[in-house]
N, C-alpha and C positions, 0 to 999 in steps of 0.2 A: 513826647518830655511826660506826660501824664501818665503812659505806661510805667516809664523807668520811674518816676517817683514813685507809683502805685509798687513795685519789686521792690526798691528800696526801704517802703515801709515794711512792708510784708517780711524782709529777711530781718528789719531790727525788729517786729514782734516776736519772730521763733528767736532768736539770739538771745532774748531778755526774757528772764525767768518771771514769771507772774509776782506781784507785789506781795500775795498773801503768804508763798511759799515757804516753807521755813528751814533752815542751813540744818544738816544733817551732818553724822561726820561719813554718810555712806554719799555725799555730794562729789566727793572725789575719786571715785572707784576708778579703775582704768577703763578706757573704752574697746578696748579687744581686751578677752579673757584670755589670764597668763596660764601659762601650763606647769601643776606642781610637780615633783618626782615621790615615788612611794606610794603610789595608792591602787596598788592590789588590794582585794578584799582582805586576804589573810591580814597584811603587814595593819590594814587600818582596824581589824578589828583588834589585833594586838595591842598597836597602840592607844586606841581608845579604851581597852580593856584594865590601863597600867594608869588611867586620869581620874581624878572624884569629876565626873561628870555635868554637864549644866543641863538642864532637863530639854533642852532642844538639840540637845549632840547626840550623835548616834549615826547610824546606817540608816537610809530610806529607802524605800522599792517604789516607783511611782507604780498608781496603782492602774490595773490591768494594761500596762505598758513594759514593765519589768527590769526596767532600768534601774541602777544602785548609784544613790548620794549620799557624801558624808558630810556631815554637817559638823561642824568644829571651830574652836574658837583659835582668833587671830590672834597669837602670844604676845603682840607687842600692843594689846591691848585687853581695857580690864573696867570694871563699873560697871557702870550707866551706860558708858562709850564701848564696851565691849562688842566686838565687830564680828561675827561670824563667815567662815566660808562655807559656801554651799558647792561640791564638788564631783565631779565625776569619778566613779568608780567602777562603773560597767554600764554601758551605754548600749542601747538598739542600734543609736546611729554609728557605724562600724567607722567613719571618717574621725568620730571624738575621741582622743585618745583618755584613758585611765589619770585622773590629774588637772583634767580643765576643768577652770573655774566657772560655774554656772551662773554665781552670782553671788553678795553678799546683803546679810541681815544684821542689825543691830534691835536690841529691847527695844519698845513702845513704855509709855508712862502704865500700859494694861497688862497687867500679868498673862501671857501666852500670849502677847500679840507683838508681831517684830516688825522692824520697818525694814523693807528690802529692796536691794537692785538687781535685778535678774536678767541676763544677757537674751535678747529677744529675736535674733537672727543669728546668722552662720553669714562669716565673712565668706567672700570669693570663691579663696580655695576649698572653703569646705572645713576646714580640720580646726577652725575657732572659732568663739562667738564674739556678736558685736551687740553696740545698740543697748546699752542696761535703761532699763525700764524700772518706774517704781510700782512696786507691790506690796501688800500687806502678809505677811505667813502668818497664820493663826494655828496653835498648838489646842487640840481636843482631843475630846475622847480619853481622858486618862492619861495624855500623854505619848498615846497608840496613833496617830493620823497629824496630819498636818494640813490645812487647804490653803491656797493662795487665790488673792483677788488684786489685780489691777486698782490703782487708784489713782485721780489726778484729772487736769482737763489733757484732751488731746487736740490740734489744731488741724482740720480740714483745710487744703486749699482749693478752692474753686479755678482750676486754672482755665478754664471754658470763660469765668467770668474778665479773666484779664484779657482775653481776645475781646470781649464787648463790654469794656469798664463803662461807659453811657447808659448801659441796659439797668446796670445793677451797684447797688452803691458798695457793697460786701465781699473782697473778692478773698476772705478767709473767716471762717465761723467754724467757734468749739464746739465740740461735740464733747458730753458728757459719757464716759466711761460706763459702762455694765454694772451693777452693784453684784452679779451673782458669781460663785464660787466656778473658779477652773481646777482642773485634774489636780489631786492633791498626793500626797503618797501615804505610805504607812509603815511603820517601825520594825527593821527589821534586826537590828543590835542597839544598844541589849534589849534581849528579849522582854518582850511587856511581861506584864506581872500577871496580867487576866490575858489569855488566849485570843488574837483575833478571831480566828474560827473555832471553838468552841467546840468537843466530841461530845455527843449525848449519848450515852451508855442503854 
């Protein structure tokens, strides 16, 4: 009986968003990544070159990895609620097709900083992404690089405490995410005004 109540409480805690969490236009992104058409590198370059681009828009390469990602506006959004899609153009993971949406971002109140929902896992068949999680994307170095940081709280479920509930009071504990940067990207298109690797004569 006590174990059943603990499990029910745990499910309620995991299903209820924290009280301090704010609503975002990104809270309703699809749970599994859509796959869009027309995401060959040449077609993406041609499409972007015909548009007045926002500073985050373009083609980005994952540092030290070689995969390419396009960042471009969702045409159904605008203003402070503009949503950008992060879409695979070329992936080192051959199971991911060009056009696979990797995540979504929207401007925050601070210039160059974006609130993002990025997919963090593969589906069982490995061809799509799922489990969007919260990140900040920061545009830096005169628009030539972006870095990504996770934010928010994670819950750690201590399953062994459910087996022995009389010994411990808490079966769920909150874990603060680390603040360090994770792998970022460098701009490929449009080409930066200052080269990423200047040549010295």
